[in-house]
C-alpha positions in Angstrom: -0.1 0.1 -0.3 1.7 3.1 -1.2 1.3 6.1 0.9 0.6 9.6 -0.7 2.9 12.2 0.3 2.5 12.8 3.9 2.3 15.9 5.9 1.2 16.8 9.3 -2.4 18.4 9.2 -3.5 17.9 12.8 -1.2 17.5 15.8 -0.8 13.4 16.0 -1.3 11.7 19.5 0.6 9.1 20.9 4.1 8.0 20.0 5.7 6.7 16.6 6.9 3.5 16.1 8.1 0.9 13.6 5.6 -1.6 12.2 7.3 -3.5 9.3 8.5 -0.1 7.4 5.0 1.2 8.1 4.3 4.0 10.6 1.8 3.5 13.1 0.7 5.3 16.4 0.7 3.9 19.7 -2.3 4.4 21.8 -2.0 3.8 25.3 -6.1 3.8 26.2 -8.3 0.9 26.7 -11.1 3.2 25.5 -13.7 2.1 23.1 -14.7 5.6 22.4 -14.3 7.3 19.2 -10.7 8.5 20.3 -9.4 8.6 16.7 -11.7 11.1 15.4 -10.9 14.3 17.4 -11.3 18.0 17.2 -7.7 19.6 16.7 -7.6 23.4 16.5 -11.3 23.5 15.9 -11.3 21.0 12.5 -12.2 17.1 13.1 -9.5 14.9 12.4 -8.8 11.2 11.8 -5.8 10.5 14.0 -3.5 13.0 12.8 -5.1 14.2 9.4 -8.0 16.7 9.0 -10.9 15.0 7.3 -11.4 18.7 5.5 -8.1 18.1 3.8 -8.9 14.5 2.9 -12.3 15.4 1.3 -10.6 18.2 -0.6 -7.9 15.8 -2.1 -10.3 12.6 -2.4 -13.7 14.2 -3.1 -17.1 13.0 -1.1 -18.5 10.8 0.0 -15.5 9.2 1.6 -15.0 6.3 3.9 -11.7 7.0 6.2 -10.8 4.3 8.5 -8.2 4.6 11.4 -5.5 1.9 11.2 -4.7 2.7 15.1 -8.1 2.1 16.2 -8.2 -1.5 14.3 -5.1 -2.3 16.3 -6.0 -1.1 19.3 -9.4 -2.7 19.4 -7.8 -6.0 18.5 -5.0 -6.1 21.2 -7.7 -5.2 23.8 -10.1 -7.9 23.3 -7.0 -10.5 22.9 -5.7 -9.2 26.0 -9.0 -9.6 27.9 -9.1 -13.3 26.6 -5.5 -14.2 27.1 -6.6 -16.9 29.5 -8.1 -19.4 26.7 -5.9 -17.8 23.9 -8.5 -17.6 21.6 -8.3 -17.6 17.9 -9.4 -14.2 17.0 -11.2 -14.5 13.7 -11.9 -11.3 12.0 -15.7 -11.2 10.7 -15.2 -10.0 7.2 -18.4 -9.1 6.2 -18.4 -6.3 8.6 -15.5 -4.9 6.4 -13.8 -6.6 3.5 -11.7 -3.8 2.4 -8.3 -5.6 2.0 -6.0 -2.8 3.9 -8.5 -3.6 6.9 -7.9 -7.3 6.7 -4.1 -6.9 6.0 -4.0 -4.6 9.4 -5.8 -7.3 11.5 -3.6 -10.1 9.9 -0.7 -8.1 10.9 -1.9 -8.1 14.2 -2.5 -12.2 14.5 -5.9 -12.4 13.4 -7.5 -15.3 11.6 -10.7 -14.5 9.3 -14.5 -15.5 9.6 -15.7 -15.6 6.1 -19.3 -15.9 4.4 -18.6 -16.8 1.1 -16.5 -17.8 -1.7 -15.8 -14.0 -2.5 -14.6 -13.5 0.9 -12.5 -16.1 0.7 -11.0 -14.5 -2.4 -10.4 -11.3 -0.7 -9.0 -13.0 2.5 -6.4 -14.9 0.3 -5.5 -11.9 -1.8 -5.0 -9.8 1.5 -2.5 -12.4 2.7 -4.7 -14.7 4.8 -3.4 -18.1 6.4 -6.7 -20.4 4.9 -5.8 -22.7 7.9 -6.9 -19.7 9.8 -10.0 -19.2 8.2 -13.9 -20.5 9.2 -16.4 -20.3 6.8 -19.8 -19.7 7.8 -23.3 -18.7 6.3 -26.7 -20.9 5.5 -26.3 -21.3 1.8 -22.8 -22.1 0.8 -23.0 -23.4 -2.8 -20.9 -26.2 -4.1 -18.3 -24.2 -6.1 -17.7 -22.6 -2.5 -17.6 -25.5 -1.0 -15.0 -27.1 -3.3 -13.0 -23.5 -3.5 -12.8 -23.7 0.3 -11.7 -27.5 0.8 -8.9 -26.8 -1.8 -7.6 -24.3 -0.1 -7.6 -26.0 3.2 -9.7 -23.9 5.6 -9.8 -24.4 9.1 -13.5 -25.6 9.1 -17.1 -25.1 7.8 -19.9 -23.7 10.0 -22.8 -25.9 9.4 -25.9 -24.9 9.4 -27.9 -28.1 8.7 -27.9 -31.6 7.4 -28.3 -31.1 4.0 -24.9 -28.9 3.9 -23.2 -31.2 5.7 -24.2 -34.0 2.9 -22.9 -31.3 0.4 -19.4 -30.8 1.8 -19.1 -34.7 2.6 -19.8 -35.0 -1.3 -17.7 -32.1 -2.2 -14.6 -33.6 0.1 -15.3 -36.8 -1.7 -14.9 -35.0 -5.0 -12.1 -33.1 -4.5 -10.1 -35.5 -2.4 -10.0 -33.8 0.9 -11.1 -34.0 4.5 -14.3 -31.3 5.2 -13.9 -30.4 8.9 -17.0 -29.0 10.3 -18.8 -27.3 13.2 -22.6 -27.5 13.6 -24.3 -24.3 14.6 -26.2 -24.6 17.6 -28.9 -22.5 18.3 -29.3 -22.0 22.1 -32.4 -19.9 22.0 -30.9 -16.8 23.7 -32.5 -13.7 23.4 -29.5 -11.3 22.9 -31.6 -8.0 23.3 -30.3 -6.3 20.1 -32.6 -5.6 17.0 -34.6 -8.1 15.6 -32.6 -8.2 12.4 -29.4 -8.9 13.9 -30.8 -11.7 16.4 -29.4 -14.8 15.3 -29.7 -17.1 18.1 -33.2 -17.6 18.8 -35.2 -20.4 17.8 -37.3 -18.7 15.2 -34.6 -17.5 13.6 -33.2 -19.1 10.3 -29.7 -20.0 11.6 -28.4 -23.2 13.3 -30.1 -26.3 14.7 -32.2 -26.8 18.1 -30.1 -28.5 20.8 -31.8 -31.9 20.3 -31.4 -31.7 16.3 -27.8 -30.9 16.9 -26.8 -34.1 18.6 -28.6 -35.9 15.8 -26.8 -34.0 13.2 -23.6 -34.9 14.8 -24.6 -38.8 14.6 -25.4 -38.5 11.1 -22.0 -36.4 9.9 -20.2 -39.3 11.9 -21.1 -41.7 8.9 -20.4 -39.3 6.3 -17.5 -39.9 4.2 -14.4 -37.6 4.3 -15.6 -35.5 7.2 -14.4 -34.7 10.2 -15.9 -33.5 13.3 -13.7 -30.5 14.4 -16.0 -28.5 16.9 -19.3 -26.4 17.8 -20.5 -23.3 16.7 -22.7 -20.5 18.0 -23.7 -16.8 17.3 -26.2 -15.4 19.1 -26.7 -11.9 17.2 -24.7 -8.4 16.8 -24.4 -5.3 18.6 -25.2 -6.7 22.1 -24.2 -4.4 25.1 -24.5 -6.5 28.1 -22.5 -9.7 28.9 -25.3 -11.7 30.3 -26.8 -13.3 26.9 -23.2 -14.6 26.0 -22.7 -15.9 29.7 -26.1 -17.8 29.2 -25.3 -19.7 25.6 -22.1 -20.5 26.7 -23.5 -21.9 29.8 -26.2 -24.0 27.7 -23.3 -25.1 24.9 -21.0 -26.0 27.6 -22.9 -29.4 28.3 -23.2 -30.1 24.4 -19.2 -29.8 24.4 -18.6 -32.2 27.0 -20.7 -34.8 25.5 -19.3 -34.4 22.1 -15.9 -34.6 23.1 -16.9 -37.9 24.4 -18.6 -38.9 21.2 -16.0 -37.7 18.9 -12.3 -37.8 19.2 -11.8 -35.2 16.9 -13.7 -32.3 18.6 -11.8 -29.8 19.5 -13.0 -26.4 18.8 -15.8 -24.0 20.1 -16.5 -21.4 18.2 -18.5 -18.6 20.2 -19.0 -16.1 17.4 -19.0 -12.6 17.9 -21.7 -9.8 18.8 -19.6 -7.4 21.3 -21.3 -4.4 20.7 -20.0 -0.8 20.3 -21.0 2.9 20.9 -23.2 4.2 18.5 -24.4 7.3 20.5 -23.2 9.2 23.5 -25.8 7.5 25.7 -24.7 3.9 25.0 -22.2 1.8 27.1 -20.4 -0.2 24.9 -19.7 -3.6 26.4 -16.2 -3.7 27.7 -13.9 -6.8 26.1 -13.0 -7.2 30.1 -16.5 -7.5 31.3 -17.4 -9.9 28.4 -14.3 -12.0 29.2 -15.2 -11.8 33.3 -18.3 -13.6 32.2 -17.4 -16.2 29.7 -13.7 -17.2 30.5 -14.6 -19.3 33.5 -16.8 -21.2 31.9 -14.5 -21.9 28.6 -11.5 -22.7 30.8 -12.9 -25.8 31.9 -13.7 -27.1 28.9 -10.2 -27.6 27.5 -11.2 -26.6 24.0 -9.6 -24.5 21.4 -11.7 -21.0 21.3 -12.8 -19.2 18.2 -14.1 -15.9 18.1 -15.8 -13.9 15.2 -15.9 -10.3 16.3 -16.6 -8.0 13.2 -18.5 -4.5 14.7 -16.2 -4.3 17.8 -13.1 -4.2 15.8 -13.7 -2.1 12.9 -17.0 -0.2 13.7 -15.4 3.0 15.1 -12.5 2.8 13.0 -14.5 4.2 10.0 -16.2 7.6 9.4 -18.2 8.4 6.2 -17.5 12.1 5.3 -20.0 14.0 2.8 -20.9 17.4 1.5 -23.7 19.7 2.3 -25.6 20.1 -1.2 -28.6 22.0 0.1 -30.7 23.3 3.0 -34.4 23.0 2.5 -37.4 23.6 4.5 -40.8 23.1 4.0 -43.9 23.7 6.1 -43.3 20.6 8.5 -39.3 20.4 8.7 -35.8 21.3 7.7 -33.8 18.8 5.6 -30.1 19.0 5.3 -29.4 17.1 1.8 -25.9 15.7 1.4 -23.8 13.8 -1.4 -24.0 10.5 0.4 -27.3 8.5 0.8 -28.4 5.0 1.7 -26.7 3.6 -1.2 -23.2 4.2 0.4 -24.6 3.8 4.1 -27.7 1.7 4.5 -27.8 1.1 8.2 -29.8 3.9 9.0 -32.7 2.9 6.4 -32.7 -0.7 6.7 -32.2 -0.9 10.9 -33.2 2.7 11.8 -29.9 2.6 13.1 -28.4 5.7 14.9 -25.1 7.1 13.7 -23.7 10.7 15.4 -23.5 13.5 13.0 -20.5 16.0 13.6 -19.5 19.0 11.7 -16.1 18.6 10.0 -15.6 22.4 11.4 -16.2 22.7 15.3 -18.4 25.0 16.9 -21.4 24.9 14.9 -24.8 25.5 16.2 -27.6 23.4 16.3 -30.8 22.6 14.0 -33.6 20.2 14.1 -34.2 18.1 11.2 -33.6 15.2 8.9 -30.2 14.5 7.3 -31.0 12.9 3.9 -29.2 12.0 0.4 -30.0 12.0 -2.9 -31.1 8.9 -3.5 -34.9 8.4 -5.1 -36.6 6.7 -2.2 -38.4 8.1 0.8 -36.4 5.9 2.8 -33.1 7.5 1.8 -32.0 9.3 5.0 -28.8 9.2 7.3 -30.6 10.8 10.3 -34.3 11.5 10.7 -35.9 13.8 13.1 -32.7 14.5 14.7 -30.3 17.4 16.4 -27.8 18.4 13.7 -24.9 20.5 13.2 -25.9 23.7 12.0 -24.4 23.7 8.3 -24.9 25.2 5.0 -24.2 24.5 1.3 -21.0 23.4 1.0 -20.1 22.6 4.4 -18.8 18.8 5.6 -20.3 16.6 8.1 -19.0 13.2 9.2 -21.3 10.2 10.2 -19.5 8.5 12.6 -19.2 4.9 13.7 -19.2 3.9 10.2 -16.7 1.5 9.9 -18.7 -1.7 10.1 -21.3 -2.6 7.5 -20.9 0.5 6.0 -19.3 0.4 2.5 -19.4 -3.6 2.8 -23.1 -2.8 2.0 -22.6 -0.1 -0.3 -24.4 -0.5 -3.8 -24.9 1.6 -7.0 -28.2 2.4 -7.0 -29.4 5.3 -8.9 -26.2 4.4 -10.8 -23.8 6.0 -8.3 -20.5 5.2 -8.4 -18.9 3.3 -5.5 -17.1 6.2 -2.9 -13.5 5.8 -2.3 -11.9 4.7 1.0 -8.6 6.2 2.7 -6.9 4.8 5.7 -5.0 7.0 8.1 -2.2 6.0 10.4 -0.8 9.2 12.6 -0.1 11.8 9.8 -0.3 9.7 6.8 -3.1 8.7 4.5 -3.5 6.4 1.8 -6.2 5.4 -0.5 -7.3 1.8 -0.1 -10.4 2.0 -2.2 -10.5 3.8 -5.4 -13.7 5.8 -6.3 -15.7 4.0 -9.2 -16.3 6.3 -12.2 -19.4 6.2 -14.6 -17.3 4.2 -16.9 -16.8 1.7 -14.1 -20.7 1.7 -13.8 -21.2 -0.3 -17.4 -17.8 -1.8 -17.6 -19.8 -5.2 -17.4 -22.9 -4.3 -19.6 -22.1 -5.0 -23.2 -24.4 -3.0 -25.5 -26.4 -5.2 -28.0 -25.6 -4.8 -32.1 -27.7 -2.0 -33.3 -29.6 -2.8 -36.7 
């Protein structure tokens, strides 16, 4: 990754040190706040770089990521869980940018993938397939064969038909398919219904009784190795109790499965650790999480796997956008920016809250909607909210956009995908090129004219 010519645009925090030829900032705090994005000299900065300068250089809308925040979050979690030495597998679906993956791989992370495309991205970023786990309810035969040939650690298996398919693909490719059935412990994670995955009405996993029967079936399948058990109860969970409850339930199954299957050695406890999206949120501190689950895990004697996504990258990113118009009608005020639901769909899809900051400090407050240019009534980034008082041409930053931001972006309304920039200290470099109009039609050959 080539760095652009760098200069100090904001006063950088922390000490400089080497990191394989790249510069980084050493952060000494365990804080889960957005320390990487702060006001300095009246300007909102990403680490040591002013967001205004990045917007002027690379245009808007623009995703900006803090490499230091990614590193700090990983180290904090690894330290909290050190007693069980987990294999921490970053959930690629949260942010599949190659530079984000490479940063976490350099910290020692494995990867959690949900598609053949993510496996391709992971290998391109330099991941060791033996530290990759493959989840998802709808794996195709082509994806399974690709993963088997690559030599991934194991598949998270959601159903008996999937186990049979992995077996058939393993026989075909002359490989061994290592599997871990996903158990559904029926624990309420107390989060948004769209990101709750461990209740009995969800599409994921198998109930307890069926799980044991599924392992008995798998033990009879050719070219299958029973490697472990998997669970994932949901995302953006802000209390440790649901994790404690779920691990308490599955540990008895682990003991049984260890007795029945000599190759059983992994327990994958999924992800879901919540972050701060707004000031009132109390994020789940990894030390608190670890205090509730580590004692339960230590006694099992299994290799623990974790799949954090949002926790690692959510507050590592912001979406910078520029105000196009401020529009009033008889009922409310609309701030219209150049970023829309195609760039960040979480507010429209989940009614998710993202704090909105003015890039220039000290603005007043107005009340209204922050909306984008997409031709949909659901195109908003903030609805019925207090917003910075801005005018045409001013810059805003949508915070907590590092997870499920660019990864869920689309080209709806024929809007090209935006650029991505990573910052480390006082340096910044492009890690995702902005698409052009030509890129939009590159895959669409026109029919011959008469």
